[in-house]
C-alpha positions in Angstrom: 84.9 44.1 27.7 87.0 40.7 27.7 89.8 41.3 30.4 92.9 39.9 29.6 93.2 38.0 33.2 89.7 36.4 32.1 88.9 32.7 34.1 85.8 32.2 32.2 84.5 31.4 35.8 81.0 33.4 36.9 80.0 35.1 40.1 76.9 36.3 40.3 74.8 38.0 43.4 71.9 39.8 44.3 71.6 42.8 46.9 69.0 41.9 49.7 66.4 44.5 47.9 66.1 46.9 50.8 62.3 48.7 50.9 61.7 51.7 48.8 60.3 53.8 52.0 63.5 53.1 54.0 67.3 54.5 53.9 70.1 52.5 54.7 71.7 52.7 57.7 75.3 51.3 59.0 73.7 47.7 59.1 73.2 47.9 55.3 76.4 49.7 54.7 78.2 46.9 56.2 76.1 44.1 54.0 77.1 46.7 50.5 80.9 47.1 51.8 81.1 43.1 52.1 79.4 42.7 48.9 81.3 45.1 46.8 84.5 44.1 47.9 84.2 40.6 47.0 82.4 41.7 43.8 85.4 44.2 42.7 87.8 41.2 43.9 86.2 38.6 41.4 86.0 41.7 38.8 89.8 42.0 39.2 90.4 38.4 39.2 88.8 38.0 35.7 85.6 36.4 36.8 82.8 37.6 34.7 80.8 39.2 37.4 76.9 40.2 38.0 75.5 42.2 41.1 72.2 42.5 40.5 70.7 45.8 42.5 67.0 46.4 43.2 64.1 47.4 46.1 61.2 45.7 47.2 58.1 47.4 47.1 57.2 46.8 50.6 53.8 46.7 50.7 52.3 47.4 54.3 54.8 50.4 54.6 54.6 52.0 51.3 50.8 52.0 51.5 50.8 53.1 55.1 53.6 56.2 54.0 51.4 57.2 51.2 48.2 57.0 53.2 49.7 59.4 55.4 50.8 61.8 53.2 47.4 61.8 51.7 46.1 62.9 54.8 48.3 65.2 55.6 48.5 66.9 52.3 44.8 66.9 50.7 42.7 65.6 54.1 42.0 62.6 51.6 41.5 58.5 53.2 42.4 55.7 51.0 38.8 54.3 50.8 37.7 57.7 49.6 39.5 56.9 46.2 39.0 54.2 43.9 41.5 51.5 44.2 43.1 52.7 40.7 43.4 56.5 42.0 45.3 55.1 44.9 47.8 53.1 43.3 48.6 56.2 40.7 49.2 58.1 43.8 52.0 55.5 44.7 53.7 55.5 42.0 53.9 58.8 41.4 55.4 58.9 45.5 57.7 55.9 44.4 59.3 58.1 41.5 59.8 61.0 43.5 61.1 59.5 46.8 62.0 56.0 45.9 65.3 56.8 44.9 67.2 57.7 48.2 68.3 54.4 48.6 70.1 54.0 44.8 71.7 57.4 46.3 73.3 56.3 49.4 74.4 52.5 47.5 76.4 55.2 44.8 77.7 57.1 47.8 79.0 53.6 49.4 80.9 53.3 46.1 78.6 50.0 45.5 79.7 48.9 41.7 76.3 47.5 40.9 74.9 46.4 37.7 72.7 49.6 37.6 71.3 48.9 33.8 69.8 45.5 35.6 68.0 47.5 38.6 64.9 45.2 39.6 61.7 46.5 41.5 59.4 44.1 43.1 56.7 45.3 41.1 57.7 45.9 37.5 56.7 44.2 35.0 59.0 41.6 34.8 58.5 40.6 38.6 54.3 40.7 38.1 54.8 37.5 35.5 57.3 35.7 37.5 54.6 36.3 40.7 51.7 35.5 38.6 53.5 32.1 36.8 54.9 31.3 40.2 51.1 31.3 42.0 49.8 29.1 39.1 52.7 26.5 39.2 52.6 26.3 42.8 48.5 25.9 42.9 48.6 23.6 40.0 51.4 21.3 42.1 49.0 21.4 44.9 51.3 23.5 47.1 49.0 26.5 47.5 45.4 26.5 48.7 42.8 28.3 49.9 41.3 27.8 53.5 39.9 29.6 56.6 42.3 29.4 59.3 43.5 31.5 62.2 46.1 34.3 61.1 48.3 36.8 62.6 46.2 40.0 62.2 46.9 43.7 62.7 43.9 45.4 63.6 45.9 48.8 62.8 46.7 47.7 59.2 43.5 45.7 59.2 45.4 42.9 57.1 47.5 39.4 58.3 50.9 40.0 58.4 54.0 37.1 58.6 55.2 35.5 61.6 58.6 37.6 61.2 56.4 40.8 61.3 55.6 39.8 65.0 57.6 40.3 67.5 57.3 38.6 70.6 57.7 41.5 73.6 58.7 39.9 77.3 56.6 41.4 79.7 57.8 41.0 83.3 54.6 41.6 84.9 52.1 44.7 85.1 53.0 46.7 82.0 51.1 50.2 80.4 51.0 50.2 76.4 49.7 52.8 74.6 48.0 51.3 71.4 46.6 52.9 68.0 43.0 53.6 68.1 43.1 53.0 72.1 42.1 56.2 73.7 44.1 55.3 77.0 46.8 53.1 77.6 46.2 49.4 78.5 47.9 47.3 81.0 49.2 43.7 80.1 51.2 41.7 81.9 48.4 40.7 84.2 46.4 37.8 85.0 42.5 38.2 85.8 40.6 35.2 87.9 37.4 34.5 86.8 34.4 32.2 88.1 32.9 29.7 86.0 29.7 28.4 88.1 28.9 24.8 88.0 25.6 24.3 86.3 23.3 23.0 88.7 25.4 23.2 91.8 24.2 26.2 94.4 26.7 27.8 96.6 30.4 29.8 96.2 32.1 26.4 96.1 30.6 25.1 93.2 32.6 27.1 90.3 35.7 26.7 88.6 38.1 29.4 88.5 40.0 30.1 85.1 43.2 32.4 85.0 43.1 34.6 81.6 45.1 37.3 80.3 42.5 38.2 77.4 39.2 38.9 79.5 38.1 40.9 76.2 37.8 37.2 74.4 35.3 35.9 77.2 32.5 36.0 74.5 34.4 33.9 72.6 34.8 31.5 75.2 33.3 27.6 74.0 34.4 25.4 76.8 36.9 25.5 80.0 39.7 23.0 79.9 41.3 20.8 83.1 44.3 18.4 83.1 43.1 15.1 82.9 45.1 14.3 85.9 44.3 17.5 88.2 43.0 16.4 91.0 41.1 19.6 92.2 38.9 19.4 89.4 38.6 15.6 88.6 35.0 15.1 90.4 33.7 17.8 87.8 34.5 15.8 84.5 32.3 15.7 82.2 29.8 18.7 83.8 28.8 21.9 82.5 29.6 25.5 83.6 27.6 28.6 83.2 29.3 31.2 81.2 30.1 34.0 83.0 28.5 36.7 81.0 25.8 34.8 79.3 25.2 32.2 81.1 25.0 29.8 78.6 26.3 26.0 78.9 29.9 25.2 78.3 31.5 21.4 78.5 34.3 21.1 81.5 36.9 18.9 79.3 40.1 17.6 80.0 43.3 17.8 78.0 46.9 16.6 78.4 48.0 20.4 76.9 46.8 22.0 79.9 49.5 22.9 82.5 48.1 22.6 85.9 50.4 24.7 88.0 50.3 27.3 85.7 47.5 29.5 87.1 44.6 28.5 88.5 44.9 25.3 86.1 41.8 25.7 84.4 42.0 27.4 81.4 39.2 29.3 79.5 39.0 27.8 75.3 38.7 30.5 72.8 39.5 28.8 69.4 38.5 32.0 67.5 41.7 34.1 68.6 44.3 31.8 70.0 46.6 28.9 67.8 46.9 26.8 70.9 42.9 26.5 71.7 42.2 26.2 68.1 44.4 22.8 68.2 42.5 22.0 71.5 39.2 22.7 70.0 39.7 20.7 67.0 40.5 17.2 69.0 37.1 18.0 70.9 34.9 19.4 67.8 34.6 22.8 69.7 33.2 25.5 67.2 34.9 28.7 67.2 33.2 32.0 67.7 34.6 35.0 66.3 34.4 38.2 68.8 36.8 40.4 67.2 36.6 41.8 64.1 39.3 43.0 61.5 39.3 46.6 63.2 39.6 45.6 66.2 36.3 46.3 67.6 34.0 43.6 69.2 31.2 41.8 66.8 27.7 41.4 67.1 27.7 38.2 68.7 29.5 39.8 71.7 25.8 41.6 72.1 24.5 44.8 72.0 26.3 46.0 75.0 29.6 45.5 73.5 29.4 45.6 69.7 31.4 48.0 68.2 33.7 49.3 71.2 37.6 48.6 70.8 38.4 45.3 72.4 40.4 46.9 75.2 37.6 48.9 75.7 35.7 46.3 76.1 37.9 44.6 78.3 37.2 47.4 81.0 33.1 46.6 80.8 33.3 43.4 80.6 35.7 43.6 83.9 33.2 45.7 85.6 30.3 43.4 84.3 32.2 40.4 86.3 32.7 42.5 89.2 29.0 43.3 89.7 28.1 39.5 89.2 30.2 38.5 91.7 32.4 36.2 89.3 36.0 38.1 89.5 38.2 36.4 91.8 41.2 38.6 91.8 44.4 39.7 89.6 47.7 39.5 90.0 50.9 40.0 88.0 52.0 37.4 85.6 55.0 37.6 83.3 54.0 36.8 79.5 55.2 37.3 75.8 53.0 39.7 73.9 52.6 39.4 70.2 53.1 42.9 68.8 52.9 44.1 64.9 56.3 45.3 64.2 55.0 47.3 61.4 52.4 49.1 63.8 52.5 48.5 67.5 49.2 47.3 67.5 48.8 44.1 69.8 48.5 41.4 67.2 44.9 39.4 67.4 44.5 35.8 66.0 41.8 36.3 63.6 39.9 32.9 61.6 40.0 34.2 57.7 39.3 32.6 54.3 43.0 33.0 53.0 45.1 31.7 50.6 48.5 29.5 52.1 51.7 28.0 50.8 52.0 24.3 52.4 55.6 24.4 53.7 56.4 21.0 55.2 57.8 19.4 51.6 59.5 22.8 50.5 60.7 23.3 54.3 62.2 19.7 54.2 63.6 20.0 50.5 65.6 23.5 52.2 66.5 21.3 55.3 68.1 18.5 53.3 69.7 21.0 50.7 71.8 22.7 54.0 71.9 19.0 55.8 73.7 17.5 52.8 76.0 20.2 51.9 74.6 21.6 48.9 73.7 25.2 50.7 76.4 26.1 52.4 75.4 28.4 55.4 78.7 30.5 57.0 79.0 30.7 59.8 78.1 27.3 60.2 75.9 27.9 63.9 72.8 29.3 61.6 72.3 25.6 60.5 71.1 24.6 63.8 68.4 28.0 63.3 67.8 27.0 59.9 66.9 23.1 61.0 64.4 24.5 63.6 62.7 26.9 61.7 62.4 24.3 59.0 61.4 21.0 61.0 58.7 24.0 62.8 57.4 25.5 59.8 53.7 25.7 59.2 52.0 26.8 56.0 52.5 30.3 55.1 49.6 32.6 54.9 50.2 34.8 51.7 47.4 36.9 51.6 47.4 40.5 52.6 44.7 42.9 52.6 46.1 45.6 51.0 46.0 47.7 47.6 49.8 48.1 46.9 51.6 44.7 45.9 50.9 42.0 43.3 47.1 41.3 43.4 46.3 37.4 43.8 45.6 36.1 40.3 42.8 33.9 41.7 39.2 34.5 41.0 35.8 33.6 42.9 33.0 32.2 40.5 30.1 33.9 41.8 26.9 31.7 43.0 28.9 28.6 41.9 30.1 26.2 44.9 32.4 23.0 45.1 31.6 20.2 46.8 27.7 20.4 47.0 27.0 24.1 49.0 30.0 24.0 51.2 32.8 26.3 49.4 32.8 28.8 47.6 34.3 28.0 43.9 37.5 29.6 43.1 39.9 29.1 40.1 43.1 30.5 39.4 44.7 31.6 36.1 47.5 33.5 34.6 44.8 35.9 33.2 41.3 36.0 33.5 40.7 34.3 30.0 42.5 31.4 31.2 40.6 31.4 35.0 37.4 31.8 32.7 38.2 28.7 30.7 39.1 26.6 34.0 36.1 27.8 35.8 34.0 26.7 32.4 35.5 23.2 32.5 34.8 23.3 36.4 31.1 23.8 36.7 30.2 22.7 33.1 28.7 25.7 31.9 29.7 28.5 29.3 32.4 30.8 30.3 30.7 33.7 28.7 28.0 33.1 31.3 29.7 33.2 34.6 30.5 36.0 36.7 34.1 35.9 38.2 35.5 38.6 40.9 39.1 38.6 41.2 40.3 38.3 45.0 40.9 42.1 46.1 44.0 40.9 48.2 47.4 41.2 47.4 50.3 38.7 48.1 52.3 38.7 51.2 55.5 41.2 50.3 58.0 38.3 50.9 56.8 36.2 48.2 58.0 38.5 45.5 61.1 39.2 47.3 61.5 35.4 47.4 61.6 35.2 43.8 63.9 38.3 43.3 67.2 36.2 42.5 65.7 34.4 39.6 62.9 37.0 38.1 65.8 39.4 37.9 67.4 37.0 35.3 64.5 36.5 33.5 62.6 33.7 35.0 60.0 32.5 34.2 61.8 32.4 30.6 65.0 30.6 29.5 66.9 33.3 29.1 70.6 33.1 28.5 71.4 35.2 31.8 69.5 32.4 34.1 71.5 29.6 32.4 74.8 31.3 32.7 74.3 33.0 36.1 71.7 31.0 38.0 72.2 29.8 40.9 73.9 32.6 42.4 77.3 32.2 44.1 76.5 34.0 47.1 74.2 36.3 48.8 75.1 38.6 51.8 72.7 39.4 54.6 72.8 40.4 57.9 70.3 39.4 60.6 67.9 36.6 60.8 65.1 38.6 59.6 66.8 38.1 55.9 67.6 34.4 56.8 63.7 33.8 56.9 63.8 35.4 53.1 67.1 33.2 52.4 64.5 30.3 53.6 61.4 31.7 51.0 63.6 32.0 48.1 65.1 28.6 48.7 61.6 26.9 49.0 60.2 28.7 45.7 63.3 28.5 44.1 63.6 24.6 44.4 60.1 23.8 43.5 59.8 26.4 40.5 63.6 26.2 38.9 64.6 22.7 39.9 67.4 23.7 41.7 68.8 25.7 44.8 68.6 29.7 44.2 72.3 29.7 46.0 75.2 27.5 46.5 76.5 29.9 49.6 74.8 31.7 52.2 76.9 34.7 53.9 75.4 35.8 57.2 77.3 38.7 58.5 77.5 40.0 62.1 74.5 42.5 63.6 76.2 46.2 64.0 75.8 47.8 67.1 77.1 50.7 68.9 80.3 51.1 70.5 78.2 50.2 73.8 76.9 47.5 72.7 73.3 48.4 71.9 71.4 47.4 68.8 70.6 50.2 66.4 67.4 52.0 66.9 65.6 55.3 66.3 64.5 55.6 69.7 67.8 55.3 71.1 69.4 58.0 69.0 72.0 55.7 67.5 70.7 54.8 63.9 73.2 56.6 61.7 72.8 57.4 57.8 76.2 56.0 56.4 76.2 59.4 54.5 76.8 61.3 57.8 79.9 59.9 58.4 80.9 60.0 54.9 80.4 63.5 54.4 79.9 64.4 58.2 77.4 66.3 59.9 76.9 68.5 62.8 74.7 68.1 65.6 72.1 70.4 64.8 71.1 68.6 61.6 71.4 65.2 63.4 68.5 66.4 65.8 66.7 67.9 63.1 66.3 64.4 61.5 64.9 63.2 64.8 62.6 65.4 65.0 61.0 65.0 61.6 61.2 61.1 62.4 58.1 59.5 64.1 59.1 59.2 67.4 56.8 59.8 70.1 57.7 62.7 72.5 59.1 60.7 75.0 61.2 58.3 72.5 62.3 61.6 70.8 63.6 63.4 74.6 65.5 60.1 74.9 67.2 60.1 71.8 67.9 63.5 71.6 69.8 62.9 75.0 71.8 60.4 73.7 73.1 62.0 70.4 74.2 65.1 72.5 76.4 62.5 74.3 77.6 60.5 71.8 77.9 63.1 68.9 78.7 66.5 70.8 80.1 68.1 68.0 78.3 66.2 65.6 80.2 63.9 63.0 83.2 64.9 61.5 83.6 64.0 57.5 85.6 60.3 57.4 85.0 59.7 53.6 83.6 56.5 52.0 86.9 54.4 51.9 87.4 55.0 55.3 83.7 53.7 56.3 84.1 50.8 54.1 87.3 49.5 55.5 86.5 50.2 58.9 83.1 47.9 58.7 85.4 45.3 56.5 88.2 45.2 59.5 85.9 43.7 62.0 85.4 39.9 61.9 82.1 39.4 60.1 81.7 35.8 61.1 82.0 36.4 64.7 79.4 37.9 67.0 77.8 41.2 67.1 80.0 44.2 65.6 80.5 47.1 67.4 81.0 49.7 65.8 81.9 53.6 66.8 82.8 56.6 64.7 86.1 57.0 66.4 87.1 53.4 64.2 86.1 55.4 61.3 88.4 58.4 61.6 91.0 55.5 62.1 90.6 54.3 59.0 90.9 58.0 57.6 94.0 58.1 59.0 95.2 55.3 57.3 94.2 56.8 54.3 95.9 59.8 54.7 98.8 57.9 55.5 98.7 56.0 52.3 98.3 59.2 50.6 101.4 60.6 52.1 103.2 57.6 51.4 102.3 58.3 47.6 103.4 61.3 47.3 106.8 60.4 48.9 107.2 57.5 46.4 106.3 59.4 43.3 108.2 62.1 44.1 111.2 59.6 44.5 110.2 58.0 41.6 110.7 61.4 39.3 109.4 62.6 35.9 111.8 60.2 34.1 110.8 56.8 36.1 110.3 53.7 33.8 109.0 50.8 36.0 110.4 47.1 35.2 107.8 44.5 34.4 107.1 42.8 37.7 108.1 39.6 36.7 111.7 40.9 35.7 112.3 42.7 38.9 115.4 41.4 41.1 115.4 43.4 44.2 119.4 44.7 44.4 119.7 45.0 48.0 118.1 43.3 51.1 115.9 45.6 52.1 114.4 45.6 48.6 114.5 41.9 48.6 112.8 42.3 52.1 109.5 44.6 51.2 109.2 42.5 48.6 108.8 39.7 49.9 106.6 41.3 52.5 104.4 42.6 49.6 104.4 38.9 48.2 102.9 37.4 51.8 100.5 40.4 52.3 99.0 39.1 48.5 98.8 36.0 50.1 96.9 37.0 53.6 94.4 39.3 51.2 93.8 36.4 48.7 93.0 33.8 51.9 91.0 36.4 53.5 88.6 36.5 50.1 88.7 33.3 49.8 87.5 32.7 53.2 85.1 35.5 53.2 86.5 37.0 56.4 87.8 40.3 55.2 89.0 41.0 58.7 92.1 39.0 57.4 92.4 41.2 54.2 92.0 44.6 56.3 94.7 43.2 58.6 96.8 42.3 56.1 97.0 45.6 53.9 96.9 47.7 57.5 100.4 46.0 58.6 101.9 46.3 54.9 100.9 49.9 54.3 101.6 51.1 58.1 104.5 49.1 59.3 106.3 47.1 56.4 106.1 50.0 53.9 105.7 53.5 55.6 107.3 52.7 59.4 110.2 50.6 58.0 111.2 50.6 54.2 110.4 54.1 53.9 112.5 55.5 56.4 115.5 53.0 55.9 115.7 53.9 52.1 115.7 57.6 52.5 118.9 58.3 53.1 119.9 56.0 50.0 117.4 58.3 48.1 119.0 61.1 49.1 122.1 60.1 47.5 122.6 61.4 43.9 122.6 59.9 41.8 120.9 56.9 44.0 120.8 53.2 42.9 117.9 52.2 40.6 117.1 49.2 42.9 115.1 51.1 45.4 112.6 53.1 43.1 111.8 50.0 41.2 110.9 48.2 44.9 108.7 51.9 45.5 106.7 51.6 42.2 106.2 47.7 42.7 105.0 48.6 46.4 102.8 51.4 45.2 101.3 49.7 42.3 100.5 46.1 43.8 99.7 47.8 47.8 97.1 49.8 45.4 95.8 46.9 43.7 95.4 44.8 46.8 93.6 48.0 48.5 91.1 48.4 45.8 88.1 46.3 46.6 88.4 47.7 49.6 89.3 51.4 49.0 87.9 52.0 45.3 88.3 55.7 45.4 91.5 56.3 47.1 93.4 53.6 45.2 91.8 54.5 41.9 93.1 58.0 42.5 96.5 57.6 43.4 97.0 54.5 41.0 95.8 56.7 37.4 98.9 58.9 39.2 101.6 56.0 39.0 104.1 55.8 35.9 102.5 53.7 33.3 104.6 50.5 32.5 106.1 50.3 29.1 104.2 48.8 26.1 100.5 50.7 27.0 99.4 47.3 28.1 97.8 48.6 31.7 94.1 48.8 31.9 92.3 51.6 31.9 91.3 51.3 35.4 92.2 49.6 38.7 89.0 48.1 39.2 89.7 45.9 36.2 93.6 45.7 36.4 94.7 41.7 37.4 94.4 41.2 41.3 98.0 40.5 42.7 98.1 36.5 43.7 100.3 34.5 46.0 101.2 32.3 42.4 101.9 35.6 40.4 104.3 37.3 43.3 105.6 34.0 44.5 109.2 34.7 43.2 109.5 37.7 45.8 108.5 35.6 48.0 111.6 34.7 50.4 110.5 33.9 54.4 113.7 32.7 55.5 114.9 36.5 54.8 111.9 37.5 56.5 112.8 35.8 59.5 116.3 37.0 59.8 115.2 40.7 59.2 113.0 39.9 62.1 115.8 39.7 64.5 117.2 43.2 62.6 113.9 44.3 63.9 114.4 42.9 67.6 117.6 44.6 67.3 116.0 48.1 66.1 113.4 48.0 69.2 116.5 47.5 71.7 117.9 50.2 70.2 115.4 52.5 70.6 114.7 51.3 74.4 118.4 52.2 75.1 117.6 55.8 73.6 114.7 56.5 75.7 116.5 55.0 79.0 119.0 57.5 78.8 116.6 60.4 76.7 119.0 60.7 73.9 116.4 62.6 71.7 118.6 64.3 68.9 122.0 62.7 69.7 122.8 59.7 67.2 125.4 57.3 69.2 127.4 55.0 67.5 126.5 51.5 68.2 128.9 47.9 68.0 127.4 44.7 67.6 129.1 41.5 69.0 127.7 37.7 68.7 129.6 34.2 69.2 127.7 32.9 66.5 129.0 33.3 63.2 125.9 32.8 61.1 124.0 35.9 63.1 127.3 38.3 63.1 126.6 37.7 59.0 123.0 38.0 59.8 123.2 41.7 61.2 126.2 42.5 59.0 123.6 42.6 55.7 121.5 45.5 57.4 123.9 47.6 59.4 122.9 50.8 57.5 119.3 50.4 57.8 119.6 49.0 61.4 121.4 52.4 62.0 118.7 54.5 59.9 115.8 53.0 61.8 117.1 52.7 65.4 118.2 56.8 65.2 121.9 56.0 65.9 125.2 56.7 63.9 127.7 54.3 62.5 126.9 50.5 63.5 129.3 48.5 63.5 130.4 44.8 64.5 132.6 44.0 67.6 134.5 40.8 66.7 133.9 38.1 69.4 136.0 37.9 72.3 137.1 41.6 72.0 136.1 43.6 75.1 133.5 46.1 74.7 134.6 50.1 74.8 134.6 51.5 78.4 131.4 53.4 79.5 129.3 52.2 76.6 125.9 51.2 77.6 124.8 47.4 76.7 121.6 45.4 76.3 121.7 41.6 75.5 119.9 40.7 71.9 120.2 37.0 72.9 122.1 34.7 74.9 124.5 34.7 72.5 124.3 38.6 71.1 125.3 42.0 72.9 124.4 45.5 71.8 126.4 48.4 73.1 125.6 52.3 72.4 128.3 54.8 73.0 127.2 57.1 76.1 130.6 59.3 76.6 130.3 62.8 75.2 126.4 62.2 74.7 124.8 61.9 78.4 125.8 64.0 81.3 125.5 61.2 83.8 125.1 63.4 87.0 121.9 64.8 85.3 120.4 61.7 84.4 121.0 59.8 87.2 118.6 62.4 89.5 116.4 61.9 86.4 116.6 58.3 86.6 116.1 58.0 90.4 112.9 59.9 90.4 111.7 58.0 87.5 112.7 54.6 89.3 110.3 56.1 92.2 107.8 56.3 90.8 107.7 53.2 89.4 108.3 51.8 92.5 105.8 53.1 94.3 103.3 51.8 91.6 104.8 48.3 92.1 104.2 48.6 96.0 101.0 49.6 95.5 100.0 46.6 92.9 102.0 44.1 95.2 99.6 45.2 98.2 96.4 44.2 96.5 94.9 40.7 97.9 95.4 38.6 94.8 92.0 38.0 93.1 91.6 35.5 90.4 90.8 35.2 86.8 91.2 37.9 84.5 92.3 40.6 87.0 94.6 38.6 88.8 96.5 38.0 85.1 96.5 41.7 84.4 97.9 42.3 87.5 100.5 40.0 87.1 101.6 41.1 84.3 101.5 44.3 85.3 104.1 43.6 88.4 106.4 41.6 85.3 106.4 44.9 83.7 107.3 47.2 86.4 109.8 44.9 87.6 111.4 44.6 84.2 111.8 48.3 83.8 113.6 49.1 87.3 115.9 46.4 86.5 116.5 48.6 82.7 116.8 51.7 85.3 119.5 50.4 87.4 121.1 48.9 85.2 121.1 52.5 83.3 122.1 53.8 86.5 125.4 51.9 87.1 126.2 52.4 83.4 126.2 56.2 84.5 128.3 55.8 88.0 130.8 54.0 85.5 130.7 56.9 83.3 131.4 59.4 86.2 134.2 57.1 87.6 136.0 57.3 84.0 135.1 60.8 83.7 135.0 63.1 86.7 132.4 66.1 86.6 134.3 69.4 86.0 133.6 70.3 90.4 135.9 67.6 90.9 139.0 68.3 89.1 
């Protein structure tokens, strides 16, 4: 549908594809709320909008879920099925269980282009993944090599750097690990003696400190710093391995830190990245002693082969103790690599895998940000971006899974390249293409060659990184790709997704010749009201649907029990839930949740969200609903709205509210353009709650009660409702749509069928209403209203409507108030308000309050207040405040924020006491002028 306000511009985004195994939490809800608000705003502005939905196949997580389900329901392990049978089970699970996220997105009101929904394992994605792999390989950017990789023994697969959690340990820490029968202690430094060959005696040894004694069988050398005098006399000597007795060289290397541990380190190139680099410098051959499943290999000898590596650790330490080569144990702060997917300790294993060369691609990504071609917002993310790409290593894309995009590479069986050194691998879009390439490479007919396809699949991040352009039809040159690529914006919420963006930028620039994005916007992390990160084990993870629809505590607790927490975590999480939500979570609604999330400064620090904030937004929704009910009642059935461009306010109050409406439109526009939606929500809240409900509606109630009432206020009310709801629509789509449809139609029948495609009000379109000078003048009236209310409170005038007089020595000031006398009385809950000419004496016994150096306000008290009764009440209040003041004065002055608050409170109390003294003086004057009946 072509909109009347169409601009010809495009705005395109893709949703960061969530894993099909998961469900959305509040962090996802923040992403969706911001994205959807921006999408709806651009759509209402007339831009052609594309917002692509999709989900990620989540190779590791999905395979694990289906494996658990097969074992639980059928007692079947994955390897008891063929690969094809297992994949059928995964697709079946995906069709049955994979739709939860779509349901959540729809509950959040996400106006995605659902007919374009993508999945990273669908046919289009598969074509894009294969094409990307082949092109990268042909460009020399993808290669196969034996290198150390991050290995999860529990998953029996390589994992990416971003899936390795670096867990700091202060010292000895016991952890329960998958597949290990007993808890394992980490954060310990084991000291082991390596005897010097040919030197008898206890002093002829080098003591090595290690946190990983289980890798001792893989040691090929001991290294010390060349300037460490403790070992200078042993340079070039041979040491005896404490377990095998084999000779190991003592080498010197400047990478060794002499002041850490014992100053001597064992070198295990097959199981440590640092040792692999050191070993390569010294020409040392690696020994792999830990297998894929985390057990010890045959190189360790019969006594260790097949044992779990951490069980083997204990056996090794016992052997060292028996041989008299164990030299002690001490606490040792360390950082332990943990697999975020399985909770197992990550091992570094030598594996033949496929790698993407990232230095060249990373340099382009870094340059894109440095040159301004790619904008990261907030700008402080640029530092992380540049650091990451300046230290980036090659990307291992092989995963030892069945669920995922199978690598389009084929081993040519019994053929080798470079003599007999390396296996012969070919890459092709199809087996036929690969066979043709293999024939050219070997010089043999393709039909005579045996090809075996790599059983591994590609890292999920590989297909996810292709998502924004694969979703638009790449590698085909589709109209969508030409129209919507590069995407205007990506919303994301963590360093994890910054990693994803980086992968997309690297592959996108190489494969399409241009950046996939022109901006990237990274919003804050959502934490709970106590500032804690959302965590299942803490019991503070919230399903957005539970906030939208409400949920009982019992249901929340049942969700915890159905999760995968262990017994200890379950107890802690359940207790935290009972404390935070003793009565469950009340129903708040979608609009309230979205508005509360967008109300935070998303580009600043972490966002602390509480359910009470969402409830506050629900009350705001109720206020809007009640305001519209009042407005519709005031308009009546015969009301015909004037075109906005023809509406000219007929009174100063009408002019003021329309000016405030124009100001609000300008602030909303500013917030959307800056991607800082808290500016927009603040402007909308202030307009609806303060300007419209608290001020204008209250001020015009007496006018609307007259019959017939003037035509001006209804027209202004309609404009406020129509424009105000359109301003609100991107953030509160459901409430705005419901109420906007109830408004009388404009003449001509050209109104939009839905508020979602109605024109978004702009500062320019409402500029003829904007009167900053009028707003400035009315702010003086509002100050007078506050002063009147304060006087009424001081004298406790609850029902009385006293007369009021204003007196100013400035003619301009007098004229300013004259235009607003009726609303001043209405808003100040007073009777008639008049002007007292300059120089004329004030009536006797009237309370007085200064508004400025040139303006005084007088309020009638005689006949409305019993002076004697009120004097005693004032005295009691004064005594209470004086006691508080004396207490604060007795405090010892402090520094910083506490002292600032104390001084502010002192000033406030002193001002309040001054007001009470002045009121008491007025009351005594009244008593003198009008004696009480007992004195007559």
